[in-house]
Every structure is written in structure tokens, then in C-alpha cells.
C-alpha positions as a Markdown table, in Angstrom:
| # | Residue | x | y | z |
|---|---|---|---|---|
| 1 | Met | 22.7 | 84.2 | -90.1 |
| 2 | Arg | 19.4 | 82.8 | -91.1 |
| 3 | Val | 17.6 | 80.1 | -89.2 |
| 4 | Met | 14.4 | 78.4 | -90.9 |
| 5 | Ala | 12.3 | 77.0 | -88.3 |
| 6 | Glu | 9.0 | 74.8 | -88.0 |
| 7 | Thr | 6.3 | 76.0 | -85.8 |
| 8 | Asp | 3.9 | 73.4 | -84.5 |
| 9 | Phe | 0.1 | 73.9 | -83.6 |
| 10 | Asp | 0.8 | 74.8 | -79.9 |
| 11 | Gly | 3.7 | 77.4 | -80.9 |
| 12 | Gly | 6.7 | 75.2 | -80.7 |
| 13 | Met | 9.7 | 75.9 | -82.7 |
| 14 | Arg | 12.0 | 73.5 | -84.2 |
| 15 | Pro | 15.1 | 74.6 | -86.3 |
| 16 | Val | 15.3 | 72.9 | -89.6 |
| 17 | Glu | 17.8 | 74.6 | -91.7 |
| 18 | Ile | 20.8 | 77.3 | -90.6 |
| 19 | Thr | 22.3 | 79.5 | -93.3 |
| 20 | Trp | 25.5 | 81.2 | -92.8 |
| 21 | Val | 26.2 | 85.0 | -93.7 |
| 22 | Asp | 28.6 | 83.8 | -96.4 |
| 23 | Gly | 25.6 | 81.8 | -98.1 |
| 24 | Arg | 26.3 | 78.4 | -97.0 |
| 25 | Arg | 23.2 | 76.3 | -96.3 |
| 26 | Phe | 23.3 | 73.4 | -93.5 |
| 27 | Pro | 20.1 | 71.3 | -92.9 |
| 28 | Val | 19.6 | 70.3 | -89.4 |
| 29 | Val | 19.9 | 66.7 | -89.0 |
| 30 | Ser | 18.9 | 66.1 | -85.1 |
| 31 | Cys | 17.6 | 68.7 | -82.6 |
| 32 | Cys | 16.8 | 68.3 | -78.8 |
| 33 | Thr | 14.1 | 69.9 | -76.7 |
| 34 | Pro | 14.7 | 73.5 | -76.1 |
| 35 | Arg | 15.8 | 74.9 | -73.0 |
| 36 | Ser | 14.7 | 77.9 | -71.6 |
| 37 | Tyr | 16.7 | 80.9 | -69.7 |
| 38 | Gly | 14.9 | 84.0 | -68.4 |
| 39 | Arg | 11.4 | 85.0 | -68.4 |
| 40 | Trp | 9.0 | 86.2 | -71.0 |
| 41 | Asp | 7.3 | 88.3 | -68.4 |
| 42 | Tyr | 10.7 | 90.3 | -67.7 |
| 43 | Gly | 11.6 | 90.5 | -71.4 |
| 44 | Asn | 14.8 | 88.0 | -71.3 |
| 45 | Leu | 13.8 | 84.9 | -72.2 |
| 46 | Val | 16.5 | 83.1 | -74.2 |
| 47 | Leu | 15.7 | 79.5 | -75.8 |
| 48 | Arg | 18.4 | 77.1 | -76.8 |
| 49 | Trp | 18.6 | 73.9 | -78.8 |
| 50 | Glu | 21.8 | 71.5 | -79.2 |
| 51 | Val | 21.2 | 70.7 | -83.1 |
| 52 | Glu | 23.4 | 68.5 | -85.3 |
| 53 | Leu | 24.2 | 69.5 | -88.8 |
| 54 | Val | 25.2 | 67.6 | -91.5 |
| 55 | Gly | 28.9 | 66.1 | -91.2 |
| 56 | His | 28.1 | 65.3 | -87.4 |
| 57 | Ala | 29.0 | 69.0 | -86.2 |
| 58 | Trp | 26.9 | 69.9 | -83.3 |
| 59 | Arg | 26.0 | 73.6 | -82.5 |
| 60 | Ser | 24.1 | 75.6 | -79.5 |
| 61 | Leu | 21.6 | 77.4 | -81.2 |
| 62 | Tyr | 20.2 | 80.3 | -79.5 |
| 63 | Trp | 16.9 | 82.5 | -79.8 |
| 64 | Glu | 16.0 | 85.9 | -78.1 |
| 65 | Arg | 13.3 | 88.1 | -79.0 |
| 66 | Gly | 13.0 | 86.7 | -82.7 |
| 67 | Gln | 16.5 | 86.8 | -83.4 |
| 68 | Trp | 18.8 | 83.6 | -83.9 |
| 69 | Phe | 22.5 | 83.5 | -83.2 |
| 70 | Val | 25.2 | 80.9 | -82.4 |
| 71 | His | 28.6 | 81.6 | -80.4 |
| 72 | Ala | 31.5 | 82.6 | -82.8 |
| 73 | Arg | 34.1 | 80.0 | -83.2 |
| 74 | His | 37.5 | 81.4 | -83.3 |
| 75 | Arg | 39.5 | 78.1 | -83.5 |
| 76 | Asp | 39.1 | 74.8 | -85.4 |
| 77 | Arg | 39.3 | 71.3 | -83.9 |
| 78 | Asn | 43.2 | 71.5 | -84.2 |
| 79 | Gly | 43.3 | 74.6 | -82.3 |
| 80 | Glu | 44.3 | 76.8 | -85.0 |
| 81 | Arg | 43.0 | 80.2 | -85.7 |
| 82 | Ala | 40.8 | 81.1 | -88.7 |
| 83 | Pro | 41.8 | 83.2 | -91.3 |
| 84 | Arg | 41.4 | 87.0 | -90.5 |
| 85 | Glu | 40.9 | 86.3 | -87.0 |
| 86 | Pro | 42.3 | 88.7 | -84.2 |
| 87 | Val | 45.3 | 87.2 | -82.3 |
| 88 | Asp | 44.8 | 86.4 | -78.5 |
| 89 | Thr | 46.4 | 88.7 | -76.1 |
């Protein structure tokens, strides 16, 4: 995935748009203040934003060592597996 983010004068980042691997693009409608986990000094700093995408979909967006990621979603809102998803054991 690719994330377009704005950086302000004091170095703070704000995600503006998310592009999934398949090319779908979603602008970020709303974004909360990032929460930090770990410490920069130890090399394990992770930042997390709760972002709202178009269509009222909320996702947790993470940044670690210059890379962005979200947790994979294996089931939709109805509890059904997405196509080609592995069967739970």
C-alpha cells in the first residue's frame, strides 16, 4: 500500500490518501492525533492514526521506520471470508 501524507513545519505527519495494492485510492476524510508506541532511541517507534476513509470506513493506520501498514482484514462486516482467503483451522 502507499500513503500520501503531509508534513508540517514542526515535522508532524498527517495521512491524506491511501492507495491499496490493487490501485484503489481512498482520501482520508478525518484523522485523529497520532499515538506513539515504543521509543525512537531504541529503534522501535510505531505511530498509529485512526483514520476515516470515504464511506465512513475507519481503519488503524500505522507507520514504522518509514513504512506504512494496516492490519489485513480477513472477514467482512457479515463475517464472511473474502475470496481466496485461507480457511480458519
